[in-house]
N, C-alpha and C positions, 0 to 999 in steps of 0.2 A: 586557525585550526579549530577554535571552539564552536564558531557558527558553523563549520563544516560538520562537526559532530552531530549537530542537531538534527540531521537527515536521519539519524539512527531511530529517533522517537517517532519517525514515520514508517519505518519498517517493521515487519512481523516480530512480536515477542517470542514466537515459537514457530517452527516449521514442520511440515509433515514427513520430511526425510532428512536424515543426517547430511546428505550430499548438498541439499539445498542450504542447510545452514553452514556447511564448509564454503560453499560458493561465496555467499555473502561475507564470510569472515576473510575469505582470501582479497576480495574486492576492498575490503577495508584496510587489511594489510598492506596491499598495492598502494592503496592511496596514502596512507600515512607514511610509508617508506620513502616514496616519491617526493612527498611534500617536504618531510624533515631533511631530505637529501637535495633539495633545489631542484628536482627534475619535475618542473611543474606540470609541463604539457602531459607527462606520463600520469601525473597524479589527477589531472583533469579527466583523462579516458577511463580512469578507473571509477572517479566521482561519478561521471555520467553513466556508466554501467549500474551502478548503485541507485541512481536516479531512475533509470528505465526499470530497474527491478521494482520499485516503488510504483511505478506506472503499470507494471504487469499485475503486482498484487492488487492494486485499485480496481483494474479492469476485472479481474477474476472475481472481486466481490460484486460488480456490477452483473458479470455472467451469472452468478448465483442467485441474485436478487431479483434479475430483470429478464429471465430467460427467454420470453418471448420476443421482447424488444431487442435482445442481443441477437437473435437468430435473424430478425428482420435486418439487422444492422449489417449482416454478413453477405446480403445480396451483392453480386458483382464479383466475388471471390471465386477463384476456380474450385471445382468440385472437392480436389484433393485437400487444398487449404481449409475449405469449409469443414470438411470431415474432421481433419485433425483439431480444428479449434472447437467444434461441437464435442469431440470425444476426450478433449484434454483432461487429464489428471493433475495437472500443475500449471501454474501461473506462467512458467517458464516456457511451456508451448507456444506462447504468443511470440517467442523469437522468430518462428517461422514467417511473420508478416513483416513486412517493411516498417521499420520505426515510425516514419511519418504517416503511414496509414493506420497503424495501431492506435496512434493518438486520436483518431477521429472518433473512436468508440466513447471517447469522454463527453460527445454530443449527448450522450444517453444522460448524463447527469448535468446537462443543462451548460456545458462550456460552449461558447458561440466560437464562430469562425475567426473571430479576432484573437480570442484567446489561444485557440488551437495553434493560430499562426504563430503566436508568441512561444508556444511549447515546441513546435517544429524547428525554430531557429536553433534551440538548444542541440536538436540532432544535427542541423548543418553545421553548427560550430564544431561539434564532434567529428563530423566527417572531414572537415577542413583540416583538423588536428591530426586526423589517423592516417593521411596520406602522405606520401614521401613527395612533398612538393616544395622542399626547401625552405619552408617557413617554420619558425617557432613562435606560436601564437601566444603561448603563456611562458615567458621568459623571467617573470618577477614573481614573487609572493603576491605583491599588490594586484598585479593583472588577475591571477588566480582567485584571490579573495573576492574580487569584484564580481566574477562569474559564479563564485560559490553563492554569493549574496542574492544574485539574480536567480540562481537555481533554486535557494529556499523559497523564495518568494513565489514561483513557479509550484513548487510542491505544496506550499501551504495553501495556495489558491484552489489547486487541484482536491486537497482535502476538504476545504470549505464547501465545496460543491457536493461531496461525499456524505453530508451529514444525515440526509433523508436515508441514503442506503443503509448507513450504519444502524440508525434508528429503528428502521424496519427490521433489520437483522437481528437486532437485540431483543426488539419486540417477539420476534418468532421464537427467539431462544428463550424467553421467559415462559411463553405460553407453551412451549414443549417441555419445560424443566418444571413445572409447577406440581406435578404429581409425583413425588418421590418414588413411589412404588413402580412407575411407568417409564422412568427415566435411565439413562445409562449408568450414572454414578450416584450412589446415595448422599455421599458428601458433598455439599455445596461448592468448596473449593474445587473439588476432583470435576463436577459437572462445568464449572465455569471455565477451567483451564482447558479441557479436553474439547467440549463440544461448543464453547464460545470462542475463546481465544485461540486454540491450536487449530479446529475445523475452519475457522475464517480467515485464518492469516492475520490476525487483528493486532495493530501495533498499538504502542502507548496511546498516540493520538486518537485512535478509534476507541480505546478504552475510555479515554476522557470524555468521548462524546457519549457513550454509555453511561457514564457516571452522573451526567447532567440530564438523562433521560427522566421524563416526567412520569413516575410509575402510577401516579394518581389517576392516569388514563384506564387502570385496571381495577380501580378501586370498587367496583360493582362486581368484580370476579369472586367467586365464592373461595377461591384459593389466593385471595389478595395477600393475607399474611405471609405465605409461603412465597409469593412474588417479591413482597417487601424484602424478605430476609435473604432472598437470593441477591437482591440489588445491594442491599447492605453489605453483604459479603464481597461482592464485586469491590465496591467502593473502599472496603477496608484493605482487600488483598492487593489491588493495583492503584492505590491513591498516592503512594510515596512520591514518585517522580513528580507528579504535577505539583504537589504540595511543598517541595522540598525547596 
């Protein structure tokens, strides 16, 4: 169970809507309830949905950071699906695309075909488990724990490919927030929470990347001290989980 909970650090710290947060909380509850009651197959289904939610949030960040490349990657989709994805206001819009297909957007962050094939296998395992085929694929805790460990390795691998995306997002945030009088919130903590964490569906793992960001890249900026203060505020406010 402890390893399974690790997935939470890859999921957003806050959500744009209350319904999105309730959905993720519902999936966690479904996973934990079925896990503790020995209904491991149903626990796996809930865990897979949490994992795909992570993928959706990750692809949303790619869409925001690489809009032109993302548009090109949609070549081949029918016009209605393409419009839905282009106009999406929530990562959960991606459910409209087949899960095996949505994973191919990860090529935009240099996940090769071999890796994507490995990720697709998780989808196939879910499909096999979700049909009335007379088989119980996860009848023991040990069997599910093995699959959870495999899932966490996949999630961490995808996260590692996202480092450049998160760093670019953070750099953009710092540049947009260095002028106190021109930004949305005067207080650094409010600006970080709303315009970085909340707006970009950032997870603790994403924030940990931001904390390691080399702000000396901006040392020649006339507002470097303001940038440095923002960065220090982020490290102080969101550093407890990594350091505990």
